[in-house]
C-alpha positions as CSV (number, residue, x, y, z in Angstrom):
1,M,0.0,0.0,0.0
2,T,1.4,3.4,-1.0
3,S,-0.6,5.5,1.5
4,M,1.2,7.8,3.9
5,V,-0.7,6.1,6.7
6,E,-1.6,2.5,7.6
7,R,-3.6,2.7,10.9
8,V,-6.9,4.7,11.0
9,A,-9.2,5.5,13.9
10,V,-12.8,6.4,13.1
11,L,-14.6,8.2,15.9
12,G,-18.4,7.6,15.9
13,A,-20.0,4.4,14.7
14,G,-23.3,5.8,13.4
15,T,-24.4,5.8,9.7
16,M,-21.4,7.8,8.5
17,G,-18.8,6.4,10.9
18,H,-19.4,2.7,10.1
19,G,-19.5,3.5,6.4
20,I,-16.1,5.3,6.7
21,A,-14.7,2.3,8.7
22,Y,-15.9,-0.1,5.9
23,V,-14.2,1.8,3.0
24,A,-11.1,2.2,5.2
25,I,-10.7,-1.6,5.8
26,A,-11.6,-2.2,2.1
27,A,-8.7,0.0,1.2
28,G,-6.3,-2.0,3.3
29,Y,-6.1,0.1,6.4
30,V,-6.1,-1.3,10.0
31,V,-9.0,0.4,11.6
32,Q,-10.2,1.1,15.2
33,L,-13.8,2.1,15.3
34,F,-14.9,4.1,18.5
35,D,-18.2,4.9,19.9
36,V,-19.4,5.8,23.4
37,S,-22.2,3.3,23.1
38,Q,-21.5,-0.5,22.9
39,G,-24.9,-1.0,21.4
40,V,-24.1,1.4,18.5
41,L,-20.8,-0.3,18.0
42,D,-22.5,-3.8,17.8
43,Q,-24.9,-2.5,15.3
44,A,-22.1,-0.9,13.3
45,M,-20.1,-4.1,13.2
46,S,-23.2,-6.0,12.0
47,S,-23.8,-3.4,9.3
48,I,-20.2,-3.5,8.1
49,R,-20.3,-7.3,7.9
50,A,-23.6,-7.0,5.9
51,I,-22.0,-4.6,3.4
52,A,-18.9,-6.8,3.1
53,G,-21.2,-9.9,2.5
54,K,-22.9,-8.1,-0.4
55,A,-19.5,-7.2,-1.9
56,V,-18.7,-10.9,-1.8
57,D,-22.1,-11.8,-3.5
58,R,-21.3,-9.2,-6.2
59,G,-17.9,-10.7,-6.8
60,D,-16.1,-7.5,-5.8
61,V,-14.1,-9.3,-3.2
62,T,-13.4,-13.0,-2.5
63,A,-14.6,-14.7,0.7
64,A,-11.0,-15.0,1.9
65,G,-10.5,-11.3,1.0
66,C,-13.6,-10.4,3.0
67,Q,-12.3,-12.3,6.0
68,D,-8.9,-10.5,5.8
69,M,-10.7,-7.2,5.5
70,L,-12.9,-7.8,8.6
71,A,-9.9,-9.0,10.5
72,R,-8.4,-5.5,10.1
73,L,-11.3,-4.0,12.1
74,S,-11.5,-3.5,15.8
75,A,-14.1,-1.7,18.0
76,S,-13.8,0.1,21.3
77,T,-15.7,2.3,23.7
78,S,-12.4,3.8,24.8
79,I,-11.3,6.8,22.7
80,A,-7.8,6.5,24.3
81,E,-7.5,2.9,23.1
82,A,-8.9,3.8,19.6
83,V,-6.5,6.6,18.9
84,Q,-3.3,5.7,20.7
85,H,-1.6,4.2,17.6
86,A,-3.5,5.9,14.8
87,E,-1.8,7.8,12.0
88,L,-5.1,9.2,10.6
89,I,-8.1,9.9,12.8
90,I,-11.5,10.6,11.2
91,E,-14.1,12.1,13.5
92,A,-17.7,11.3,12.6
93,V,-19.5,12.0,15.9
94,P,-22.9,13.8,16.0
95,E,-23.1,17.2,14.2
96,R,-23.0,19.3,17.4
97,I,-20.0,21.6,17.8
98,E,-19.7,21.0,21.6
99,V,-19.5,17.2,21.0
100,K,-16.8,17.7,18.3
101,L,-14.8,20.0,20.5
102,T,-14.9,17.5,23.4
103,T,-13.9,14.7,21.0
104,F,-10.9,16.6,19.7
105,E,-9.8,17.5,23.2
106,A,-9.7,13.8,23.9
107,V,-7.7,13.2,20.7
108,Q,-5.3,15.9,21.7
109,N,-4.7,14.1,25.1
110,N,-4.4,10.6,23.7
111,A,-3.3,10.4,20.1
112,P,0.2,10.6,18.7
113,P,1.2,14.2,18.1
114,T,2.0,13.3,14.5
115,A,-1.4,11.9,13.7
116,V,-3.3,13.6,10.8
117,L,-6.8,14.6,11.9
118,A,-10.0,14.9,9.8
119,T,-13.6,15.8,10.6
120,N,-16.6,14.5,8.6
121,T,-18.6,17.6,9.4
122,S,-20.9,18.8,6.6
123,A,-21.3,22.4,7.8
124,L,-19.6,23.2,11.2
125,S,-16.5,25.3,11.6
126,I,-13.3,23.2,11.3
127,T,-11.2,26.2,12.4
128,E,-13.2,26.3,15.7
129,M,-12.6,22.5,16.2
130,A,-8.9,23.0,15.5
131,S,-8.7,25.7,18.2
132,V,-8.5,23.0,20.9
133,L,-5.4,21.4,19.4
134,E,-1.8,22.4,20.2
135,D,-1.1,22.2,16.4
136,P,-4.3,23.3,14.5
137,S,-2.5,22.7,11.2
138,R,-3.1,19.0,11.4
139,L,-6.9,19.2,11.1
140,A,-8.9,19.4,7.9
141,G,-12.4,18.5,6.7
142,M,-12.9,15.1,5.1
143,H,-16.6,15.2,4.2
144,F,-17.9,11.8,3.0
145,F,-21.4,11.2,1.6
146,N,-24.1,8.6,2.5
147,P,-24.0,5.7,1.7
148,V,-20.2,6.0,2.0
149,H,-19.4,2.7,0.2
150,R,-21.3,3.8,-2.9
151,M,-20.8,7.6,-3.1
152,K,-17.6,8.6,-4.9
153,L,-17.0,12.2,-3.6
154,V,-15.0,13.4,-0.6
155,E,-14.9,17.1,0.0
156,I,-11.5,18.1,1.5
157,V,-11.9,21.3,3.4
158,R,-9.0,23.6,4.3
159,A,-9.5,25.5,7.6
160,L,-7.7,28.7,8.5
161,E,-4.4,27.0,9.6
162,T,-4.6,23.6,7.8
163,S,-1.2,22.6,6.5
164,D,-0.4,21.4,3.0
165,H,0.9,18.1,4.6
166,T,-2.5,17.5,6.2
167,I,-4.3,18.2,2.9
168,A,-2.0,15.8,1.0
169,A,-2.3,13.0,3.6
170,I,-6.1,13.3,3.6
171,D,-6.3,13.4,-0.2
172,D,-4.1,10.4,-0.4
173,A,-6.2,8.4,2.0
174,A,-9.5,9.4,0.2
175,R,-8.0,8.2,-3.1
176,Q,-6.8,5.0,-1.4
177,M,-10.4,4.4,-0.4
178,G,-11.5,4.8,-4.1
179,K,-12.9,8.3,-3.8
180,E,-12.7,11.4,-6.0
181,T,-11.9,14.6,-4.2
182,V,-12.5,18.3,-4.4
183,L,-10.6,20.9,-2.4
184,V,-12.8,23.6,-0.6
185,R,-11.8,26.6,1.3
186,E,-13.7,26.6,4.6
187,S,-17.0,28.3,4.3
188,P,-20.4,27.4,6.0
189,G,-21.8,24.4,4.2
190,F,-18.8,24.0,1.9
191,I,-20.0,23.2,-1.6
192,T,-22.5,20.4,-1.5
193,S,-24.3,21.0,1.8
194,R,-24.8,24.7,0.9
195,I,-26.4,24.0,-2.4
196,N,-28.3,20.9,-1.2
197,A,-29.7,22.8,1.8
198,L,-31.2,25.4,-0.5
199,I,-32.7,22.8,-2.8
200,G,-34.2,20.8,0.0
201,N,-35.5,23.8,1.9
202,E,-37.2,25.2,-1.3
203,A,-38.8,21.8,-1.8
204,F,-40.3,22.0,1.6
205,Y,-41.6,25.5,0.9
206,M,-43.2,24.2,-2.4
207,L,-44.8,21.3,-0.4
208,Q,-46.1,23.8,2.2
209,E,-47.6,26.0,-0.5
210,G,-49.2,23.1,-2.3
211,V,-47.2,23.5,-5.5
212,G,-46.9,19.8,-5.8
213,T,-47.0,16.6,-3.8
214,A,-43.8,15.3,-2.3
215,R,-43.8,12.4,-4.8
216,D,-44.3,14.7,-7.8
217,I,-41.6,17.1,-6.7
218,D,-39.2,14.2,-6.3
219,K,-40.2,12.8,-9.7
220,A,-39.7,16.2,-11.4
221,M,-36.2,16.6,-9.9
222,K,-35.2,13.1,-11.0
223,L,-36.7,13.0,-14.5
224,G,-36.4,16.7,-15.3
225,L,-33.0,17.6,-13.8
226,N,-31.4,14.1,-13.7
227,H,-31.0,14.1,-9.9
228,P,-30.5,10.5,-8.7
229,M,-32.8,11.1,-5.8
230,G,-35.5,13.6,-5.2
231,P,-35.1,16.2,-2.4
232,F,-37.6,14.4,-0.1
233,E,-36.1,11.0,-0.7
234,L,-32.7,12.4,0.1
235,V,-33.7,14.3,3.3
236,D,-35.4,11.1,4.6
237,L,-32.1,9.3,4.1
238,V,-29.9,12.0,5.6
239,G,-32.4,12.8,8.5
240,L,-34.7,15.8,8.7
241,D,-33.1,16.7,12.1
242,T,-29.7,16.8,10.5
243,R,-30.9,18.9,7.6
244,L,-32.6,21.3,10.0
245,A,-29.4,21.7,12.1
246,I,-27.4,22.5,8.9
247,L,-30.0,25.0,7.8
248,Q,-30.1,26.7,11.2
249,H,-26.3,27.0,11.1
250,L,-26.3,28.4,7.5
251,H,-29.1,30.8,8.5
252,R,-27.0,32.1,11.4
253,T,-23.8,32.4,9.3
254,L,-25.0,33.2,5.7
255,G,-28.4,35.0,6.2
256,E,-32.1,34.9,5.4
257,K,-32.0,32.8,2.2
258,F,-31.3,29.8,4.5
259,R,-34.1,30.3,7.0
260,P,-35.6,26.8,7.6
261,C,-39.1,26.2,6.2
262,P,-41.7,26.1,9.0
263,L,-43.0,22.8,7.6
264,L,-39.5,21.2,8.0
265,E,-39.4,22.4,11.6
266,Q,-42.9,20.9,12.2
267,Y,-41.9,17.5,10.9
268,V,-38.9,17.5,13.2
269,K,-40.9,18.5,16.2
270,A,-43.4,15.7,15.4
271,G,-40.5,13.2,15.4
272,R,-40.8,12.6,11.7
273,V,-37.0,12.7,11.0
274,G,-36.6,10.1,8.2
275,R,-35.8,6.5,7.6
276,K,-34.0,6.0,10.9
277,T,-37.3,6.4,12.8
278,G,-39.5,4.8,10.1
279,R,-41.3,8.1,9.2
280,G,-40.1,11.3,7.6
281,V,-41.7,12.9,4.5
282,Y,-42.6,9.3,3.6
283,D,-43.5,6.3,5.7
284,Y,-41.1,3.3,5.8
């Protein structure tokens, strides 16, 4: 393997975290997956085995190769254990700045000082996260997309003090995982979240105004604009609560055009947050 790093820690074992862990072991990395919840870790390991099993069924990997891949993966509820030998640490904890700051404080206290650090945030300030590090130059954004094992893009985000070495190491790792990359200067929402939030929010305003049904709006975007998923299908996959949090951040930082649609806020208050709860815009 030609990568600059061989040992990776992934912090957070939710939808994005376990997806990142899978593409990392598939790329040949030795991976430690951390989460505070043993239950979340158990579910993540089960999901990773299921993705790997489907790869065997498709002929993308042999049964022996699959076993080798899964043998490179360990799980822990101790962040100190997860990061102690890591050369690349990818944070994928919940999208709340206070959680991310606490996580990077723990990384600062337990990881090798030479480890390259990445955050999978889709909208929050990487410069603010880096402020808790003795060397803020070693943190950059590494924004994957859901489902991680199928989506080709990684947005690499340069924060105020991110070094060229950090950018190069993260770009190398992303390519090793089979991804294409784009380099973004830190700005709220980067490229994709900023555009996608506007599209999704406008779709909710159209639904609220009765311009069309959710299914017809989704159908129009797929067949008329060649989007692979409609905005409501996508928000149900991402999570309406996640989308609302991103819009609230963009509204605070970029202004009125990102004010969340009241209907979206109502859905979240009603607990209709998407596939993960069985009900969002659609029922599952």
